[in-house]
N, C-alpha and C positions, 0 to 999 in steps of 0.2 A: 505493500499500498503505499502513494507517495506522502511526506512526510506535508503536514496542516503546518501551512508556517503562522504565525497571526501578526501581521500589520496594525502596527502601535500609531499612530497619530504621532507627526515626525511634531519637534520644540518648536517648531513657525504655524504650527496650526495651529496652536497652546497660544499661541500669540494671539494671532491674529479674530479664535474665537472673538475673545470680548468684545474688540472694534462692529468685526461681523456683527454679533447677534447685536450690541446700540442702534447699527445702520437699518439691523429687518425689524426692529420695535419701535425707532423714532423713525426713521423714513419711511421705509416702505410700508407699513401697517398703518402708518395716516394717513399715507398716500391711498390707499389701494381701500379702504372706507371713506376712502372720500370719495374715488369715482364710481363706489360700492352704491353710496347715500344720492350721487349726482343722477342713476337709476331709478329710484325707488320713484312712487309718485308722493308719497311722507315716508316717517322717518318708521323703518321696517319695526324700531324696537318696545315703542311706544303704542303704534297699529299692528297687530299680525293682517292685518286686512290689507295693505301695503305692498301696492303691482308694482312692476317691469314697464315705466315705461321714458319716454324719448324725452315730456313735455317740458322740461328743465331747457335742456337745445334747442328746443321751439321756440320757446318763451328769447330767449338772449337774438336768435334768428333773426324773426319777427317781432322786435324789438319795432313800434308805428314810431316812441315819441323819440326814440335815439336815446335816451337817454345810458339806457348798458354798451352802446358803444361807442357812444362820448367817454365812457366810462376808460374803457377799454382803452382809447386814442390818448386821451390824458393819461394815463398811468404809462404807458408806455412813452410819450413825447416827455414824459417826465425826467424815466430812466434815462431816453439816449441824451436829452441835454445835460444832467448827469453827469454821465458816463462821459460824455467829452468835455462838459469843463472839469471832471479832474482831471482829467488824461493830460489836458495845459495848460492845470498847474502844477500837478504831483509829477508830469517830468521830466521839466526841467531842474524839480530840486529835486528828483531821486539824483538825475543823472550829477548834479552836484555831487550829494553827499557822497557817488559813488569814487566820484575822482580828487574827494577833502583826502590830503595826505595828510594830513597829522588827526591823529588820532583821536587826541580830548577832542577836538572839535566834530568827529562824527558821533562819536560820545552823546556831544552836548545837544544835536542836534538832528538826532536820532530818538532821545529821550525826548526834546521837545516835540515833534513826529509823534509818538508812542505814549504822550499825557494827555491828548486829550478822549483815547481810548478808556480812561482809565475813568472818567466823569460819565455817570448815564444819558442814556440818551433825551431823557426828559430832559435833564437837567440844562444841557448845550440847547435843546431846543425851547426853556420858557427863557434863557439868555440870550436866544435872537432877538424872542420876540419882545424882551423890555429893549430890542436895538433898536430893527424893527418897524415899531406900531407906533401910529400917530402921533404918541407923545414920549419915546421911544426917547433915544441917546442922537440918531444923525437928524429927523427932525426938531426935535428941541433946539440942537447946535445951529441949524440953518436957518431954522426960525430969527433967532438970539439975533443971527449975523442977520436980517435982514436979505439975509438970496433967495428965502421962499413966504410966499405971503401964507399957506395954506399946505398943510403935510404932504409929501409926497407917499401915494399908496403901492409902498414897502413891505405890506402882511397881507394876510387874508386873500395870497392870490399866486400864480405857480412862477410867480416870483422869487417871493418868499420861503416856497416854498421846495425851492431849487438850492438856495442859496443856503440855507441850512441841513439840507441834505449833502451836497457838494463839501461843508465844512466838518459834517459826518461821515463822511467815507474816502477825502483824501488820503488819510495818512489807510488805506490800506492798498489805494493807490502804487503811493508809494512805495510803500514795503515792500510788497511784486516787482518792483522794477530795480528799486535798490541790487535786488538779489542778481536781476540778469546782469544789468548794465556795469553791473558788479562785475563780471564774472568777462567783460569781454577787453581784450588784451590790447591798451592803449598804443601799442606799438603799430596797431592796424592802422590809429591815426592820422600816428605820426609817420609812418609807413605814405600813405599816401595824400599828407602837406607837403613830405620829401619832392614826391614825383607833380607837385605844382597846382596842387586840391589846395583853395583854400580852407579857413576854417569850418565856412559853413558849409561849404559841399562832401569836406571827409565826413561832418557828421550825418549827412542827408546819406550821400551813397554808404557809407562803410557802419558808424552806433548806430544807427536809425533801424538799418534793415534788420542786422542782426539784431535786435532790441525787442526783434516784433513779437516772437514767444509770449518779453514780458509785460506786453501792450494787453495781449490776443489775452490773456491773465486775468489783469487787472481790470481790464474793461470787464469783462464777461461777473468776474465777481462784486464788480460797484453795480453793475448794473440790474445782475441777482438781487442786490440785498434793497437798489431803489423802488424797485416796479415794485417789492414783496414792504414796502415798508407804508408802518400802517400810525405811527402814533407821530409825525412829523408833521406826514399831511395835514393827519387831524387838527394837530396847533395852527399852524403855517398858514394850510391854505383855510379853514373856518369852513361856510359852504360855501367857497366859490369855486374851490375846489374838492371833486369828487372823483377817487382812486379805485382801482376793482378791490382793493382789499377794502377799502372802507364802505365800497358795495355789501363786500362779502359778512365785515363786518355785522353791517346792520338786517342787512336776511337769518343771520344765526342770535344775533341778542332783540331786532328788533319786530321783525318780521315771524320770524320760527319757525323757515322755511330752511333746512341746511340740505333738503336736495336741491335746493337754484343757489344755494351759496357751495355744494360742490364742481356743481357745475360752469360753475364762474372759476372758479377753481381748477379744475382744469383747461376751460379754456387760455385762461391766463396760462399757464405750463406749457398748451400743443402753443400756442404765438410766440412763444419768448423760446422754445424751444428751436423753430423753424427761426428767427431773428439770430439766434444765438451759430446756430449751425451757417445760413448763407453769411456770417459774420465771421465764422473759424476757415470757410469757406476762398474770401476772396485774403483777407490776412494770409494764408496757406501761399493762395495765387501768388500775391505783390512777392513774397516772401522769395519764389520759386523763381518765379524774371528778376531777381534781385540777382541772385545768388546766378542762374545767367549769362548778364550780366558783364 
C-alpha cells in the first residue's frame, strides 16, 4: 500500500489566514449582503414574504426627476476634481521630499504630512467650516479690509466640499508618491540634462513617466476615498450638495429602504470600477508609449 503523506499547512498559510479571514468578514461578506439586499423587495430578515426583484435598479434607471442620476454625477465629479487637485498639490511636494538630501529636513517634512492624519476627519472638517463659512476667518478678514461687501460663497457648495476633501486626502497622495519617486535614480535626470535636455524636459520625459505607477496608485486611492466620503460632504455641502453616500444613508436611516440603498451601493461600485479600469489602461498605455520612445 502506498504511504499516506499528510500535508500540513505551510507557515505562510498560517500567516495569511488571519488577513484572509478579516478580508472575508469585513469586505466580502458585507458586499455580498449588500448585493443580495439589492435584489429583495424588502428586508428578508424582517419580512419572510420578501421576493426577488430588480425594481430597485429600475427605480434608479427610470429616475424621472433626475435626483439619483444627479447624485451619481455629483459624486463622481467631486471625486475626480479632488483627485486632480490632490495630484497637482501632492506631486511637487512628494518630489521635493523624495529629492531632499537632509535627513532631518525629510523627517520634519514627513511629520508635517502625517500629522493631519492624527486628527479625526470630523475635527478637520469643522476647522474648515470655521474658515470658509460666512462669518469665518476668510470672509471676516476680507470684509474688515474693505475688499468685499458681502461674504463670498465659500461653503455649502462643491467648492467648500472639494477644499476640505483635498486637505484630508492629500497626505495619502503624497505618501504614495514619495516611495515611487524616491526609487527613481537621480542619475537618469542628470544623464538627460547632460545630453542637452533642460530641467523641465528631463522631468517630463524621465521622472514623470517612471512615476506613473505612483500616480496611478495615489489617484485610485484618493478617488476611492473621495467618492465614499460621507461626513465631509454632509457638513461642507449642506443641502446644496447631494452625493450617493449621503443618499444611501438617507435610504437606510430615513426611508428604511435597505434594498434601494444596496442597489445604489452596487451602482456606485460598478461605475467606479469602470472609471478605475479605464484610467488604469490609459496610464498603462502612456507608460508603454514613453518606454518605446
